[in-house]
N, C-alpha and C positions, 0 to 999 in steps of 0.2 A: 427577762423582758416578756411581757404578756402579749398575746395576740389581740389586735383590736376587735376581732370577731370572737366573742365568747360563745360557749355552748348554748346559752339562752338565746342569743341572737339567731342561731341556726333554726331554732323552733319557729321564730317569726318569719324567717326567710322561707322555710318549708310551708308554713301556712299561707304566705303570700303567693307562692307558686301554685298551691292547691286552689286558692281563690281565683287566680288568673286563669287557670285551666277550666274551672267551673264557669267563669264568665265567657270564655271562648266557646265552651260547649253550649251554653244557653244562647249564644249568638248563632251557632251552627244548627242547633236542633230545629228551630222554626224554618230555616232554609231547607233542611232535609225533608221536613213534613210538607213544605210547599212543593217540592219536586216530586213527592210521592215515594221517596226512598224509604221513609219510615211509616208509611200509611198502615201497614199491617202489624206494627209493633204495639203491644199492649203494656203500658207502664202504669203502675198504681198512681192514682191522682195525688197521693201524699208525697210522692217522689218527684213527679213532673206534671205540671198543669200547663196545657197549651190552649191559648185562646185564639180563635179564628173568627174573624168577622170581616167579610167583604175583601178578602185577600190580605188582610192585616193579621200577621201571626205574632203572638207574644207568648213566651215560655218563661215559667218561673217554677221554683221549688218551694212549696208550702213548708216543708220541713226545714229548709234552709232559712226561710223567713222567721220561723219559730225559734230556731237556734240563735239567730242574730238578735231577735228581740230579747231573749233571755240573757244573752251576753251583755247587751246594752243596759238592761235593768240591773244586773249584778254589778256592772261597772259603776253605775250611778249610786247604788246603795252602798257600795264599799267606800265611796268618797266621803 
């Protein structure tokens, strides 16, 4: 009898957990910048881009967006 969770599914579960943790971190990073806890931290803009305008903070990762776009393109081309 085989397990309903194969080894390939664990890869997707692991990636899901990584993406959830990234989402949580991108939610918390603007809050930490807003409180001043991360005001002295220098992060390369390719890893983290924080937009601040009138008290509105938005954080994203350009490298994550690039990887996501490449993944979508590869998925579409392989179909």
